C-alpha positions in Angstrom: -23.6 56.0 52.8 -21.3 53.5 54.3 -22.9 51.0 57.1 -21.0 48.5 59.1 -22.8 45.3 60.5 -20.5 43.1 62.9 -21.4 40.0 64.3 -19.6 37.2 66.2 -18.9 38.4 69.5 -20.1 36.7 72.8 -18.5 34.7 75.7 -15.2 32.6 75.0 -13.6 30.0 77.6 -10.1 31.0 77.8 -8.3 29.0 75.3 -10.8 28.9 73.0 -11.4 30.8 69.6 -13.7 33.1 68.1 -14.6 34.2 64.9 -15.9 38.0 64.4 -17.2 39.2 60.7 -17.8 42.5 59.6 -19.6 43.1 56.4 -20.1 46.8 54.7 -23.1 47.8 52.8 -23.9 50.9 50.7 -20.4 51.2 49.3 -19.3 49.9 45.6 -15.5 50.7 46.2 -13.1 48.5 44.3 -10.3 49.3 46.6 -10.6 49.6 50.4 -9.3 49.0 53.8 -11.2 47.7 57.1 -9.9 46.8 60.6 -11.1 46.0 63.6 -9.8 47.9 67.0 -11.1 47.0 70.4 -11.9 49.3 73.4 -11.5 48.7 77.1 -12.1 51.1 80.0 -8.5 51.9 79.5 -7.6 52.1 76.2 -8.5 51.7 72.0 -6.2 49.8 70.3 -5.6 48.0 67.0 -6.3 44.0 66.9 -5.7 44.0 62.9 -6.4 45.4 59.9 -6.2 44.8 55.9 -5.3 47.2 53.4 -6.6 47.6 50.0 -4.4 44.5 48.1 -4.3 42.4 51.1 -1.7 43.9 53.1 -2.2 42.5 57.2 -1.1 44.5 60.5 -1.6 43.0 63.8 -1.6 44.7 67.1 1.1 43.9 69.3 -1.0 42.1 72.3 -2.4 39.6 69.8 0.3 38.6 67.2 0.5 35.5 66.4 -3.0 34.3 67.5 -5.2 36.7 65.0 -5.6 36.0 61.5 -7.7 38.8 59.5 -9.0 38.3 56.0 -11.1 39.7 53.0 -13.6 39.2 50.9 -13.7 42.1 48.2 -16.4 41.2 46.3 -19.2 41.6 49.2 -17.1 44.1 51.6 -16.6 41.4 54.3 -13.9 40.9 56.7 -13.2 38.5 59.3 -11.3 38.1 62.1 -10.3 34.4 64.0 -8.6 34.4 67.0 -7.3 31.9 68.8 -6.2 30.8 72.3 -8.0 33.8 73.5 -7.1 35.4 77.2 -9.2 37.0 79.6 -7.0 40.3 78.7 -8.8 39.7 75.3 -12.3 40.8 76.9 -13.2 44.4 74.9 -15.8 45.9 72.9 -14.7 45.3 69.4 -15.1 47.7 66.7 -15.2 47.4 62.9 -13.7 50.3 60.9 -14.3 51.0 57.4 -11.1 53.5 56.4 -10.5 56.0 56.9 -13.2 56.9 59.4 -16.7 54.7 59.3 -16.9 52.8 62.4 -19.3 49.9 63.1 -21.7 49.7 66.6 -19.6 47.3 68.5 -19.5 43.3 69.3 -18.8 42.5 72.8 -16.7 39.7 73.4 -16.1 38.5 77.0 -13.3 35.8 78.1 -14.5 34.3 81.1 -14.5 30.6 82.2 
């Protein structure tokens, strides 16, 4: 059974940077895709995902400010977000495609 452990959330000042990680255990998949979504009271949206062979997709709200990367051998992904804004405040969820979700990590952008 796949389980996800997320880390790296917290309080960040506007204009700062954050780095989230998500590690999947309980899997030996050679080919897998993972991603980050975020949830606010109004909506859930894609932040970024990375496919089996390293192809990436970025949400419109964060494009140009985030980079997602992947380590296949230990089933881990990282999300680097720069120039964070108050509207980036959300609970960030890791997804192991198609349907295994992490517990979520709170990111708050505030001075």
